[in-house]
N, C-alpha and C positions, 0 to 999 in steps of 0.2 A: 533468508532467501537471497540468492545472489541477484545483482542487478542484471536486467535483460539488456540486449542491445538497444542502443538509443534510437528512439523513434521520435522525430521532431515534426510537429505540425505548427510551425511558428509563422503565423500569418499576422500581419500588422493589424492592430485593433482587436475587436471582439469577434470570435468565430461562432456563428450560429450552429447549434447542434440539436439533435433530438435525443433526449435522455432515454436510454434503452432499459426496459424493465424485463422481468421474467416473461418472455414470450410476446411482448407487445411494445410498440413504440409509444412513448409518453409525450407530454407537451414539450414544445421547444424551450430550450434554455440557451444561455450563452456562456462560453468560456472566454474570459477576459485575459488576453495575452499581452496587454500593455504593461510597460514597466511601472507605471504609476499605480496600478491596481486600486482605482478609486472606490471600488465596492468591497474591498477587503473588510471582513468583519473585525471590528475592534471592540474590546470589552473594558469595563471600568476596573480600576485597581481594587484589590480585595485586601483590606487591612488585616484580616485574620490570617490570610496566607502570607502576607508580608511579615507578620510577627513570627511565623514559623521558620523564616529563613534569616532571621537576624544574626545568627552565629555563623552562617555560611560565608566563606570567603570567595567571592566571585573573581574571575580572571581580571575584570575591570569593574571598578566600583560603579554601581548603578546601571550595569549592563548585563544582559543575559547573552553570553557568547555561545553560539550553537554551531557544532560541526555538522556539515552537510556534504554528502558525497559529490564529487565533481563529475560523476558519471551517471547522473540520474536521468529520468525521463518523465514527462507529464503523464498523468496528472499529479504525480508525487512531487517532483520538482525538476525544473529545467530552465533554460534561459527564456526571457520574455522576447518580444518582437525587436528589442534593441540589441539582442544577442549578448548582453552583459549583465542584466539584472535577473536574479534568480526568483522565480515565482512557482506557485503550486501549492498543493495541500500541505506538504510538510512545512512550508514557509508560513502559511496562514495559521497553522496550529502553533508553531513556535511564537508567532506574534501574539496570539491570544494568551499563551502562557506568560510571556513577558509582560503583557499589559496587566494581567491579574496580579503579578508580583511587583508591579510598579517599576518595571525596568525597561530600558531601551533594548532593542534587539540588534545583535551583530551576528551575521552569518559568516562562518569561516569555511571555505571550500577545502576539501581534503580527498585524496584518493581513497577508495573503499578500503584498501588494504592498510591504510595509515590511520584510520580513525581510532583504533584501540590505543595506540601509542600517543596520539594527540590528546586523547581524553585523560589517560593516566599521567601524562607529563604536565597537565594543566594548561594545554593550549586552548581548550574550550571547557565550558561548564557542563555541557550536555551534548549528546548526539541525537539528532532527529533525522533519520535517514533510512527508514525501512529496515531497521534492525529487529530480527526475530529473537524472542526470548528462548535461550537454550540453557540446559543445565551446565554446560561447559562455560558459557559466557557468564553465568551467575557467580562463578567462582571469583571473577575479577571485577564485575560490574553490578550495579543495581538497576532495576528496571521499573518503569511506570507505564503500564500498557495503555494504548490509545486506539488500536485498530486491529481487526482480525487479519490474519495472514491468509488470504483467500486465493484460490485458483478458480477459474471459471470455464464452463463449457459454453461456447458460442457457435451458433449455426446461422445459416442464411435466413433472412426474415420470413421468407415464404416456405421454409422447411417445416414439415408437419410435426417435427419433434418439438414438444413444449416443455419437457421436464427431464432432467438427468440428475438423479439424486443418489443412486446406488449402482453397484456393479451390473446388475441385470439390465439396467437401462442402456448400456452401451453395447450389449451383445450384438454381434454382426455388423457393427458400424465401422466406417472408415474414419479414423480420428487422427488429426495432426497434433503433435506435441513437440517438446523441445528435448533434444538428446542430452543425456547426462544431468538431468534435473530431478527435483522431487516430483514434479508432475509426471515425468516419464515413469518413475518408480511406482507411483500410485496407479497409473494407467495399466502398466504391465501386471501389477498385483490384482487389479480388478479383473483383467482378462484371464489370469491364471485361475481365479476363483470361478469365473463363468465356465471355463472349459472343464474344470473339475466337476461342475454341477450339470454338465451336459449341454450347456448353451453354446451358441455359435461364437467362434473367436472373433476378435476385432482385427482390422487391418490398421497397423500403426504407420503413419506417414511422417516424414521429416523433411523440412525445407529450410535452407539457409537464407533464401531470398524471400522477403515479405511479400513482394509483388506476385511471385509464383505461388506462394501459400494462399494468398487472397484469391487468385485465379482458380486454384483447386477447389476452394469452397464455393465460389460463385458458379463454377461450371458443373458442380455436382460430383467431381472426382473425389471429394472428401465430404463427409457428413458434418463434421464438427471440428473445432479447435479447442484443445485443452491446454491452457497456459495461464500466466499471471492475470488475475482478474482486473487489477487496477488499470494496466495499460490497455487491455482489451476493451474495458468499459469506455475509456477515453476515445479509442479509435472508433468504436461502434457509434459513439455520439457524434464524432466528426463526420464520418462518411455514411452512416446508416446502412452499411452493408451486412451487418451481423446483429444478432440479438442474443441476449443472455438467457440460457435455459437451466442453469444450475451452478451452484458453487460448492467447492470442497475445501476443507481446511488444508493449508499448505503442509501441515504436519500429520495429515490423516494416517491412522485413525485417531491420533491425538490432536486436540485443538491447539493451534499455534496462534500467537498474538504478536503484533508489532509493538515496540515500546520505546519511550524516551529512555536513553541510556545515560547513566551518570556514574561517577567514580564510586567504587565499593566503600560503603561506610561514610560517605561524605555528608550525609544528612539531607541531601537535596531530593532524593527519590520520593519520600513520603509527602512533602509539600507539593511536588509536581503531580503526584497521583491525586491529591486532594483538589488541585486546580482542575485537572481533567474531569473529575467527578462534578465539580461546580459547573463546568461548561456543559456537561451532559444534562444536569438538572435544569439549567437555564434555557436549554434549547440551542445555545450557540454552537455546540459540538455538531449537532445534526446539520445546521446551516452550513458549516464549513465543509462537511462531507458532501452534502448535496451540491454545493457549488462546483465540485469536481466529479460529479456522477459516481460517488463512492458510497452511496447509501447502504448497499448490501454488506459493507465491511464494518459497519458500526458495532460497537460493543455496548453492553448494558451498563457495565460498571468497570472503571479502571482499577487495576490491582498493582500492588507493589510486590515485585519478585514472586509471581505465581509459578506453579510448576512449568518448566520449559521443556522443549524437545530434548529427548535423552541424548547422552553422549553416543557417538558412533560406536557400534559394536555392543552397546549395552542393552 
């Protein structure tokens, strides 16, 4: 999935938010935007996993060097309140993996278009930057999955809509989405199926300005927004102006997952997958997700090189 336009909510210190669930506001929690991240979850090193990487040659001895996109946004990753320290879910997961492997963490910023070359050339050991598993990418890279690639439907908190799970649920609605994206393709396909079944068509709306988009939802000119779940979950928690009523795989009708990306055949993917499964089993994985309001994107089990999204045209 491509990175969305950057949306920053960088307020010094911790920002109080309401965690938004399916159709209802949950208990208050806080997003810590400080550069120190005192509450970041740390885990003990795992000797079994350390033994699995004994033959891997890291960019720097004793260090897990991770490529991360320079154009991210929270909750995945962005700059802290000091405008220079990168924080977010991606960073927390990278730190937990590094801890498990007995390594220090070094983040290397790279433009989204440059991460493939940076990885193959040995600039970093892995990329943790919202990379979706695809069959085309699997020809050059190995993958260790860690999160669902999810899109979300969000509505105004007092909207009577409580669930959107399938095409018929959007019949007759006014829905905002992003032009030229997977979410637009999915939305238009759902609408096509509805019309073919004799249901009311939807009205698709597009906005370049986030403020205008928000106003459309709050004023009732639009019923729902269908876009990247992670960024919407974060925004909903910050301002409380929307609620989540349904998620759809970013690769619908195929399940799509986000993965730690490593060099093809390097031998690092399997140990990283094992570490993620250790984190799932211990409960640390869930805590890291919940800290950034990303619970709906949890996976039950990490996999190495699972089926990915098909090549274009296949």
